Biopython code that builds the backbone (N, CA, C, O; Angstrom):
import numpy as np
from Bio.PDB.StructureBuilder import StructureBuilder

atoms = [
    (1, "MET", "N", (0.847, -1.179, 0.000)),
    (1, "MET", "CA", (0.000, 0.000, 0.000)),
    (1, "MET", "C", (0.894, 1.243, 0.000)),
    (1, "MET", "O", (1.937, 1.276, 0.653)),
    (2, "ALA", "N", (0.471, 2.245, -0.733)),
    (2, "ALA", "CA", (1.234, 3.488, -0.822)),
    (2, "ALA", "C", (1.120, 4.262, 0.488)),
    (2, "ALA", "O", (0.059, 4.287, 1.110)),
    (3, "GLY", "N", (2.206, 4.887, 0.898)),
    (3, "GLY", "CA", (2.229, 5.640, 2.142)),
    (3, "GLY", "C", (1.374, 6.897, 2.104)),
    (3, "GLY", "O", (1.016, 7.432, 3.153)),
    (4, "TYR", "N", (1.046, 7.367, 0.930)),
    (4, "TYR", "CA", (0.288, 8.609, 0.795)),
    (4, "TYR", "C", (-1.215, 8.367, 0.697)),
    (4, "TYR", "O", (-1.968, 9.302, 0.423)),
    (5, "VAL", "N", (-1.663, 7.137, 0.913)),
    (5, "VAL", "CA", (-3.059, 6.778, 0.675)),
    (5, "VAL", "C", (-4.032, 7.685, 1.436)),
    (5, "VAL", "O", (-5.102, 7.998, 0.913)),
    (6, "GLN", "N", (-3.693, 8.110, 2.643)),
    (6, "GLN", "CA", (-4.585, 8.975, 3.417)),
    (6, "GLN", "C", (-4.661, 10.381, 2.842)),
    (6, "GLN", "O", (-5.633, 11.095, 3.086)),
    (7, "HIS", "N", (-3.662, 10.783, 2.090)),
    (7, "HIS", "CA", (-3.616, 12.126, 1.513)),
    (7, "HIS", "C", (-3.642, 12.084, -0.018)),
    (7, "HIS", "O", (-3.211, 13.025, -0.684)),
    (8, "LYS", "N", (-4.148, 10.994, -0.553)),
    (8, "LYS", "CA", (-4.150, 10.785, -1.999)),
    (8, "LYS", "C", (-4.881, 11.901, -2.735)),
    (8, "LYS", "O", (-4.389, 12.392, -3.751)),
    (9, "GLU", "N", (-6.031, 12.305, -2.247)),
    (9, "GLU", "CA", (-6.809, 13.362, -2.907)),
    (9, "GLU", "C", (-6.044, 14.678, -2.922)),
    (9, "GLU", "O", (-6.090, 15.408, -3.913)),
    (10, "ASP", "N", (-5.346, 14.989, -1.842)),
    (10, "ASP", "CA", (-4.539, 16.213, -1.799)),
    (10, "ASP", "C", (-3.421, 16.154, -2.837)),
    (10, "ASP", "O", (-3.169, 17.132, -3.541)),
    (11, "ILE", "N", (-2.762, 15.021, -2.928)),
    (11, "ILE", "CA", (-1.678, 14.848, -3.907)),
    (11, "ILE", "C", (-2.234, 14.984, -5.324)),
    (11, "ILE", "O", (-1.647, 15.671, -6.158)),
    (12, "ILE", "N", (-3.352, 14.338, -5.593)),
    (12, "ILE", "CA", (-3.969, 14.420, -6.925)),
    (12, "ILE", "C", (-4.374, 15.862, -7.235)),
    (12, "ILE", "O", (-4.185, 16.331, -8.357)),
    (13, "ARG", "N", (-4.925, 16.562, -6.251)),
    (13, "ARG", "CA", (-5.317, 17.965, -6.443)),
    (13, "ARG", "C", (-4.098, 18.820, -6.794)),
    (13, "ARG", "O", (-4.160, 19.661, -7.691)),
    (14, "ARG", "N", (-3.005, 18.602, -6.090)),
    (14, "ARG", "CA", (-1.766, 19.333, -6.375)),
    (14, "ARG", "C", (-1.288, 19.060, -7.806)),
    (14, "ARG", "O", (-0.922, 19.979, -8.539)),
    (15, "LEU", "N", (-1.299, 17.785, -8.183)),
    (15, "LEU", "CA", (-0.818, 17.416, -9.516)),
    (15, "LEU", "C", (-1.715, 17.977, -10.615)),
    (15, "LEU", "O", (-1.227, 18.377, -11.672)),
    (16, "ARG", "N", (-2.994, 18.007, -10.374)),
    (16, "ARG", "CA", (-3.898, 18.596, -11.369)),
    (16, "ARG", "C", (-3.671, 20.091, -11.511)),
    (16, "ARG", "O", (-3.746, 20.636, -12.613)),
    (17, "ARG", "N", (-3.392, 20.756, -10.392)),
    (17, "ARG", "CA", (-3.092, 22.185, -10.441)),
    (17, "ARG", "C", (-1.805, 22.420, -11.244)),
    (17, "ARG", "O", (-1.727, 23.345, -12.052)),
    (18, "ILE", "N", (-0.813, 21.581, -11.013)),
    (18, "ILE", "CA", (0.450, 21.684, -11.756)),
    (18, "ILE", "C", (0.211, 21.425, -13.244)),
    (18, "ILE", "O", (0.762, 22.117, -14.101)),
    (19, "GLU", "N", (-0.606, 20.434, -13.535)),
    (19, "GLU", "CA", (-0.943, 20.135, -14.932)),
    (19, "GLU", "C", (-1.571, 21.357, -15.605)),
    (19, "GLU", "O", (-1.250, 21.678, -16.750)),
    (20, "GLY", "N", (-2.457, 22.026, -14.892)),
    (20, "GLY", "CA", (-3.075, 23.241, -15.424)),
    (20, "GLY", "C", (-2.057, 24.342, -15.639)),
    (20, "GLY", "O", (-2.128, 25.077, -16.624)),
    (21, "GLN", "N", (-1.103, 24.458, -14.718)),
    (21, "GLN", "CA", (-0.050, 25.457, -14.874)),
    (21, "GLN", "C", (0.785, 25.169, -16.117)),
    (21, "GLN", "O", (1.140, 26.087, -16.856)),
    (22, "VAL", "N", (1.096, 23.907, -16.346)),
    (22, "VAL", "CA", (1.898, 23.534, -17.516)),
    (22, "VAL", "C", (1.135, 23.862, -18.801)),
    (22, "VAL", "O", (1.712, 24.386, -19.754)),
    (23, "ARG", "N", (-0.154, 23.555, -18.822)),
    (23, "ARG", "CA", (-0.952, 23.905, -20.000)),
    (23, "ARG", "C", (-0.965, 25.422, -20.202)),
    (23, "ARG", "O", (-0.927, 25.901, -21.336)),
    (24, "GLY", "N", (-1.018, 26.173, -19.103)),
    (24, "GLY", "CA", (-0.978, 27.626, -19.199)),
    (24, "GLY", "C", (0.328, 28.115, -19.804)),
    (24, "GLY", "O", (0.331, 29.049, -20.607)),
    (25, "VAL", "N", (1.427, 27.496, -19.429)),
    (25, "VAL", "CA", (2.727, 27.876, -19.989)),
    (25, "VAL", "C", (2.778, 27.533, -21.479)),
    (25, "VAL", "O", (3.330, 28.292, -22.275)),
    (26, "GLN", "N", (2.206, 26.401, -21.849)),
    (26, "GLN", "CA", (2.153, 26.058, -23.269)),
    (26, "GLN", "C", (1.394, 27.125, -24.050)),
    (26, "GLN", "O", (1.822, 27.522, -25.134)),
    (27, "ARG", "N", (0.282, 27.586, -23.513)),
    (27, "ARG", "CA", (-0.481, 28.651, -24.172)),
    (27, "ARG", "C", (0.334, 29.934, -24.248)),
    (27, "ARG", "O", (0.319, 30.632, -25.262)),
    (28, "MET", "N", (1.051, 30.239, -23.162)),
    (28, "MET", "CA", (1.873, 31.444, -23.157)),
    (28, "MET", "C", (2.902, 31.408, -24.279)),
    (28, "MET", "O", (3.092, 32.395, -24.990)),
    (29, "VAL", "N", (3.565, 30.264, -24.434)),
    (29, "VAL", "CA", (4.574, 30.128, -25.487)),
    (29, "VAL", "C", (3.897, 30.221, -26.848)),
    (29, "VAL", "O", (4.405, 30.888, -27.749)),
    (30, "ASP", "N", (2.758, 29.559, -27.004)),
    (30, "ASP", "CA", (2.028, 29.605, -28.269)),
    (30, "ASP", "C", (1.632, 31.043, -28.621)),
    (30, "ASP", "O", (1.595, 31.415, -29.794)),
    (31, "GLU", "N", (1.341, 31.837, -27.601)),
    (31, "GLU", "CA", (0.916, 33.223, -27.812)),
    (31, "GLU", "C", (2.080, 34.214, -27.783)),
    (31, "GLU", "O", (1.864, 35.426, -27.776)),
    (32, "ASP", "N", (3.309, 33.703, -27.765)),
    (32, "ASP", "CA", (4.518, 34.530, -27.772)),
    (32, "ASP", "C", (4.578, 35.514, -26.612)),
    (32, "ASP", "O", (4.927, 36.680, -26.798)),
    (33, "VAL", "N", (4.238, 35.044, -25.416)),
    (33, "VAL", "CA", (4.307, 35.879, -24.223)),
    (33, "VAL", "C", (5.784, 36.146, -23.900)),
    (33, "VAL", "O", (6.655, 35.329, -24.201)),
    (34, "TYR", "N", (6.040, 37.286, -23.293)),
    (34, "TYR", "CA", (7.396, 37.724, -22.927)),
    (34, "TYR", "C", (8.127, 36.624, -22.145)),
    (34, "TYR", "O", (7.565, 36.016, -21.233)),
    (35, "CYS", "N", (9.376, 36.383, -22.513)),
    (35, "CYS", "CA", (10.188, 35.288, -21.962)),
    (35, "CYS", "C", (10.204, 35.261, -20.435)),
    (35, "CYS", "O", (10.027, 34.204, -19.829)),
    (36, "ILE", "N", (10.412, 36.405, -19.823)),
    (36, "ILE", "CA", (10.516, 36.463, -18.365)),
    (36, "ILE", "C", (9.203, 36.035, -17.709)),
    (36, "ILE", "O", (9.212, 35.395, -16.657)),
    (37, "ASP", "N", (8.094, 36.381, -18.319)),
    (37, "ASP", "CA", (6.802, 35.965, -17.785)),
    (37, "ASP", "C", (6.638, 34.448, -17.858)),
    (37, "ASP", "O", (6.101, 33.832, -16.937)),
    (38, "VAL", "N", (7.100, 33.854, -18.949)),
    (38, "VAL", "CA", (7.051, 32.401, -19.092)),
    (38, "VAL", "C", (7.970, 31.758, -18.055)),
    (38, "VAL", "O", (7.588, 30.796, -17.389)),
    (39, "LEU", "N", (9.174, 32.290, -17.925)),
    (39, "LEU", "CA", (10.121, 31.740, -16.949)),
    (39, "LEU", "C", (9.597, 31.841, -15.519)),
    (39, "LEU", "O", (9.847, 30.953, -14.703)),
    (40, "THR", "N", (8.885, 32.897, -15.216)),
    (40, "THR", "CA", (8.291, 33.052, -13.886)),
    (40, "THR", "C", (7.303, 31.923, -13.622)),
    (40, "THR", "O", (7.262, 31.369, -12.524)),
    (41, "GLN", "N", (6.513, 31.587, -14.624)),
    (41, "GLN", "CA", (5.546, 30.497, -14.473)),
    (41, "GLN", "C", (6.243, 29.140, -14.378)),
    (41, "GLN", "O", (5.807, 28.269, -13.625)),
    (42, "VAL", "N", (7.316, 28.960, -15.134)),
    (42, "VAL", "CA", (8.085, 27.713, -15.049)),
    (42, "VAL", "C", (8.661, 27.568, -13.644)),
    (42, "VAL", "O", (8.657, 26.473, -13.081)),
    (43, "SER", "N", (9.147, 28.646, -13.086)),
    (43, "SER", "CA", (9.666, 28.620, -11.722)),
    (43, "SER", "C", (8.575, 28.236, -10.720)),
    (43, "SER", "O", (8.827, 27.474, -9.786)),
    (44, "ALA", "N", (7.371, 28.760, -10.914)),
    (44, "ALA", "CA", (6.251, 28.421, -10.040)),
    (44, "ALA", "C", (5.905, 26.934, -10.145)),
    (44, "ALA", "O", (5.582, 26.294, -9.145)),
    (45, "ILE", "N", (5.975, 26.392, -11.357)),
    (45, "ILE", "CA", (5.709, 24.967, -11.560)),
    (45, "ILE", "C", (6.764, 24.129, -10.846)),
    (45, "ILE", "O", (6.439, 23.145, -10.181)),
    (46, "ASN", "N", (8.021, 24.523, -10.985)),
    (46, "ASN", "CA", (9.099, 23.804, -10.297)),
    (46, "ASN", "C", (8.886, 23.810, -8.791)),
    (46, "ASN", "O", (9.064, 22.786, -8.132)),
    (47, "ALA", "N", (8.508, 24.953, -8.248)),
    (47, "ALA", "CA", (8.268, 25.050, -6.801)),
    (47, "ALA", "C", (7.099, 24.158, -6.386)),
    (47, "ALA", "O", (7.152, 23.510, -5.341)),
    (48, "ALA", "N", (6.054, 24.126, -7.197)),
    (48, "ALA", "CA", (4.897, 23.280, -6.889)),
    (48, "ALA", "C", (5.266, 21.799, -6.944)),
    (48, "ALA", "O", (4.819, 21.013, -6.109)),
    (49, "LEU", "N", (6.077, 21.423, -7.922)),
    (49, "LEU", "CA", (6.533, 20.036, -8.018)),
    (49, "LEU", "C", (7.404, 19.662, -6.819)),
    (49, "LEU", "O", (7.265, 18.575, -6.258)),
    (50, "GLN", "N", (8.293, 20.560, -6.435)),
    (50, "GLN", "CA", (9.148, 20.308, -5.265)),
    (50, "GLN", "C", (8.302, 20.135, -4.011)),
    (50, "GLN", "O", (8.544, 19.233, -3.209)),
    (51, "SER", "N", (7.320, 20.996, -3.849)),
    (51, "SER", "CA", (6.439, 20.912, -2.689)),
    (51, "SER", "C", (5.691, 19.582, -2.665)),
    (51, "SER", "O", (5.542, 18.970, -1.608)),
    (52, "THR", "N", (5.231, 19.146, -3.803)),
    (52, "THR", "CA", (4.534, 17.865, -3.900)),
    (52, "THR", "C", (5.487, 16.715, -3.588)),
    (52, "THR", "O", (5.117, 15.766, -2.897)),
    (53, "ALA", "N", (6.695, 16.802, -4.091)),
    (53, "ALA", "CA", (7.690, 15.761, -3.827)),
    (53, "ALA", "C", (8.004, 15.676, -2.336)),
    (53, "ALA", "O", (8.127, 14.579, -1.792)),
    (54, "VAL", "N", (8.132, 16.812, -1.681)),
    (54, "VAL", "CA", (8.408, 16.826, -0.246)),
    (54, "VAL", "C", (7.234, 16.222, 0.521)),
    (54, "VAL", "O", (7.439, 15.483, 1.484)),
    (55, "ALA", "N", (6.017, 16.527, 0.106)),
    (55, "ALA", "CA", (4.838, 15.946, 0.755)),
    (55, "ALA", "C", (4.833, 14.423, 0.600)),
    (55, "ALA", "O", (4.541, 13.702, 1.555)),
    (56, "LEU", "N", (5.153, 13.938, -0.594)),
    (56, "LEU", "CA", (5.221, 12.492, -0.816)),
    (56, "LEU", "C", (6.337, 11.859, 0.009)),
    (56, "LEU", "O", (6.153, 10.784, 0.582)),
    (57, "LEU", "N", (7.473, 12.510, 0.072)),
    (57, "LEU", "CA", (8.590, 12.006, 0.875)),
    (57, "LEU", "C", (8.206, 11.947, 2.349)),
    (57, "LEU", "O", (8.511, 10.974, 3.038)),
    (58, "ASP", "N", (7.539, 12.987, 2.826)),
    (58, "ASP", "CA", (7.093, 13.013, 4.212)),
    (58, "ASP", "C", (6.158, 11.839, 4.505)),
    (58, "ASP", "O", (6.277, 11.181, 5.538)),
    (59, "GLU", "N", (5.233, 11.588, 3.586)),
    (59, "GLU", "CA", (4.318, 10.453, 3.747)),
    (59, "GLU", "C", (5.092, 9.138, 3.758)),
    (59, "GLU", "O", (4.796, 8.245, 4.551)),
    (60, "HIS", "N", (6.073, 9.022, 2.886)),
    (60, "HIS", "CA", (6.877, 7.796, 2.827)),
    (60, "HIS", "C", (7.611, 7.571, 4.147)),
    (60, "HIS", "O", (7.641, 6.458, 4.671)),
    (61, "LEU", "N", (8.195, 8.630, 4.669)),
    (61, "LEU", "CA", (8.933, 8.500, 5.922)),
    (61, "LEU", "C", (8.015, 8.174, 7.100)),
    (61, "LEU", "O", (8.331, 7.321, 7.929)),
    (62, "SER", "N", (6.884, 8.860, 7.161)),
    (62, "SER", "CA", (6.007, 8.673, 8.316)),
    (62, "SER", "C", (5.201, 7.377, 8.256)),
    (62, "SER", "O", (4.678, 6.926, 9.275)),
    (63, "CYS", "N", (5.102, 6.788, 7.091)),
    (63, "CYS", "CA", (4.321, 5.554, 6.974)),
    (63, "CYS", "C", (5.219, 4.361, 6.644)),
    (63, "CYS", "O", (5.469, 3.503, 7.491)),
    (64, "CYS", "N", (5.688, 4.322, 5.430)),
    (64, "CYS", "CA", (6.435, 3.153, 4.943)),
    (64, "CYS", "C", (7.714, 2.891, 5.747)),
    (64, "CYS", "O", (7.964, 1.768, 6.185)),
    (65, "VAL", "N", (8.507, 3.929, 5.930)),
    (65, "VAL", "CA", (9.783, 3.754, 6.625)),
    (65, "VAL", "C", (9.545, 3.445, 8.103)),
    (65, "VAL", "O", (10.186, 2.558, 8.667)),
    (66, "THR", "N", (8.629, 4.172, 8.722)),
    (66, "THR", "CA", (8.332, 3.955, 10.141)),
    (66, "THR", "C", (7.843, 2.530, 10.389)),
    (66, "THR", "O", (8.284, 1.878, 11.335)),
    (67, "GLU", "N", (6.935, 2.046, 9.543)),
    (67, "GLU", "CA", (6.434, 0.677, 9.692)),
    (67, "GLU", "C", (7.546, -0.350, 9.498)),
    (67, "GLU", "O", (7.612, -1.343, 10.224)),
    (68, "ALA", "N", (8.414, -0.113, 8.526)),
    (68, "ALA", "CA", (9.510, -1.053, 8.272)),
    (68, "ALA", "C", (10.487, -1.088, 9.443)),
    (68, "ALA", "O", (10.975, -2.154, 9.819)),
    (69, "ILE", "N", (10.766, 0.065, 10.012)),
    (69, "ILE", "CA", (11.681, 0.113, 11.160)),
    (69, "ILE", "C", (11.053, -0.599, 12.351)),
    (69, "ILE", "O", (11.732, -1.341, 13.061)),
    (70, "ALA", "N", (9.763, -0.376, 12.570)),
    (70, "ALA", "CA", (9.079, -1.040, 13.678)),
    (70, "ALA", "C", (9.094, -2.556, 13.511)),
    (70, "ALA", "O", (9.207, -3.293, 14.490)),
    (71, "ALA", "N", (8.981, -3.018, 12.262)),
    (71, "ALA", "CA", (9.007, -4.457, 11.991)),
    (71, "ALA", "C", (10.417, -5.020, 12.100)),
    (71, "ALA", "O", (10.606, -6.195, 12.413)),
    (72, "GLY", "N", (11.412, -4.160, 11.835)),
    (72, "GLY", "CA", (12.804, -4.588, 11.918)),
    (72, "GLY", "C", (13.233, -5.413, 10.718)),
    (72, "GLY", "O", (12.495, -5.565, 9.744)),
    (73, "GLY", "N", (14.427, -5.932, 10.815)),
    (73, "GLY", "CA", (14.945, -6.796, 9.757)),
    (73, "GLY", "C", (15.481, -6.038, 8.564)),
    (73, "GLY", "O", (15.708, -4.829, 8.617)),
    (74, "ASP", "N", (15.680, -6.782, 7.478)),
    (74, "ASP", "CA", (16.264, -6.234, 6.259)),
    (74, "ASP", "C", (15.363, -5.192, 5.594)),
    (74, "ASP", "O", (15.852, -4.263, 4.952)),
    (75, "GLN", "N", (14.055, -5.350, 5.748)),
    (75, "GLN", "CA", (13.121, -4.419, 5.115)),
    (75, "GLN", "C", (13.343, -2.992, 5.617)),
    (75, "GLN", "O", (13.183, -2.037, 4.856)),
    (76, "ALA", "N", (13.705, -2.841, 6.876)),
    (76, "ALA", "CA", (13.967, -1.510, 7.430)),
    (76, "ALA", "C", (15.129, -0.851, 6.699)),
    (76, "ALA", "O", (15.054, 0.324, 6.339)),
    (77, "LYS", "N", (16.193, -1.597, 6.484)),
    (77, "LYS", "CA", (17.349, -1.064, 5.771)),
    (77, "LYS", "C", (16.990, -0.693, 4.339)),
    (77, "LYS", "O", (17.448, 0.328, 3.826)),
    (78, "VAL", "N", (16.175, -1.515, 3.694)),
    (78, "VAL", "CA", (15.761, -1.256, 2.322)),
    (78, "VAL", "C", (14.974, 0.059, 2.256)),
    (78, "VAL", "O", (15.243, 0.903, 1.402)),
    (79, "LYS", "N", (14.008, 0.227, 3.154)),
    (79, "LYS", "CA", (13.158, 1.427, 3.142)),
    (79, "LYS", "C", (13.964, 2.686, 3.458)),
    (79, "LYS", "O", (13.751, 3.727, 2.837)),
    (80, "VAL", "N", (14.868, 2.602, 4.398)),
    (80, "VAL", "CA", (15.722, 3.758, 4.714)),
    (80, "VAL", "C", (16.613, 4.081, 3.519)),
    (80, "VAL", "O", (16.816, 5.250, 3.192)),
    (81, "GLY", "N", (17.140, 3.062, 2.875)),
    (81, "GLY", "CA", (17.959, 3.269, 1.670)),
    (81, "GLY", "C", (17.172, 3.927, 0.551)),
    (81, "GLY", "O", (17.681, 4.822, -0.124)),
    (82, "GLU", "N", (15.931, 3.489, 0.350)),
    (82, "GLU", "CA", (15.072, 4.113, -0.662)),
    (82, "GLU", "C", (14.841, 5.586, -0.354)),
    (82, "GLU", "O", (14.904, 6.440, -1.237)),
    (83, "ALA", "N", (14.573, 5.862, 0.916)),
    (83, "ALA", "CA", (14.331, 7.254, 1.322)),
    (83, "ALA", "C", (15.581, 8.103, 1.098)),
    (83, "ALA", "O", (15.488, 9.233, 0.620)),
    (84, "SER", "N", (16.735, 7.568, 1.438)),
    (84, "SER", "CA", (17.987, 8.301, 1.240)),
    (84, "SER", "C", (18.224, 8.617, -0.229)),
    (84, "SER", "O", (18.640, 9.723, -0.573)),
    (85, "LYS", "N", (17.958, 7.648, -1.089)),
    (85, "LYS", "CA", (18.127, 7.870, -2.526)),
    (85, "LYS", "C", (17.130, 8.909, -3.044)),
    (85, "LYS", "O", (17.475, 9.743, -3.882)),
    (86, "ALA", "N", (15.897, 8.856, -2.544)),
    (86, "ALA", "CA", (14.887, 9.836, -2.963)),
    (86, "ALA", "C", (15.302, 11.240, -2.536)),
    (86, "ALA", "O", (15.156, 12.195, -3.299)),
    (87, "ILE", "N", (15.817, 11.362, -1.322)),
    (87, "ILE", "CA", (16.281, 12.664, -0.833)),
    (87, "ILE", "C", (17.435, 13.167, -1.704)),
    (87, "ILE", "O", (17.482, 14.342, -2.067)),
    (88, "ALA", "N", (18.351, 12.278, -2.029)),
    (88, "ALA", "CA", (19.495, 12.649, -2.875)),
    (88, "ALA", "C", (19.005, 13.161, -4.241)),
    (88, "ALA", "O", (19.536, 14.142, -4.762)),
    (89, "ARG", "N", (17.989, 12.491, -4.820)),
    (89, "ARG", "CA", (17.443, 12.947, -6.110)),
    (89, "ARG", "C", (16.807, 14.318, -5.966)),
    (89, "ARG", "O", (16.967, 15.173, -6.837)),
    (90, "LEU", "N", (16.094, 14.532, -4.884)),
    (90, "LEU", "CA", (15.445, 15.831, -4.681)),
    (90, "LEU", "C", (16.464, 16.954, -4.498)),
    (90, "LEU", "O", (16.257, 18.074, -4.966)),
    (91, "ILE", "N", (17.531, 16.653, -3.832)),
    (91, "ILE", "CA", (18.566, 17.667, -3.603)),
    (91, "ILE", "C", (19.239, 18.055, -4.918)),
    (91, "ILE", "O", (19.599, 19.217, -5.109)),
    (92, "ARG", "N", (19.409, 17.100, -5.819)),
    (92, "ARG", "CA", (20.070, 17.351, -7.095)),
    (92, "ARG", "C", (19.233, 18.209, -8.044)),
    (92, "ARG", "O", (19.779, 18.850, -8.942)),
    (93, "THR", "N", (17.930, 18.224, -7.853)),
    (93, "THR", "CA", (17.073, 18.959, -8.790)),
    (93, "THR", "C", (16.863, 20.384, -8.392)),
    (93, "THR", "O", (16.164, 21.122, -9.087)),
]
sb = StructureBuilder()
sb.init_structure("model")
sb.init_model(0)
sb.init_chain("A")
sb.init_seg("    ")
for serial, (resi, resn, name, xyz) in enumerate(atoms, 1):
    if name == "N":
        sb.init_residue(resn, " ", resi, " ")
    sb.init_atom(name, np.array(xyz, "f"), 0.0, 1.0, " ", f" {name:<3s}", serial, name[0])
structure = sb.get_structure()
């Protein structure tokens, strides 16, 4: 089960809002809107994606990783390793 299941609707709402922002940027480019205005919207999309990623990571840590640690064994190490790799990817972007 996904760790974000309790907040699934919030995550979907965020992603739909981002999808709308991306479509808006496509229209801006199609309409030859000033570059800086387009870049401002791209920056807003990046921030929204980062925020969504952090929310998903938080859910993963508070659910999946916590449960694996409580259960112990190799699964705990696997889940912590996954979280570490996800954090590393987020830091690089």
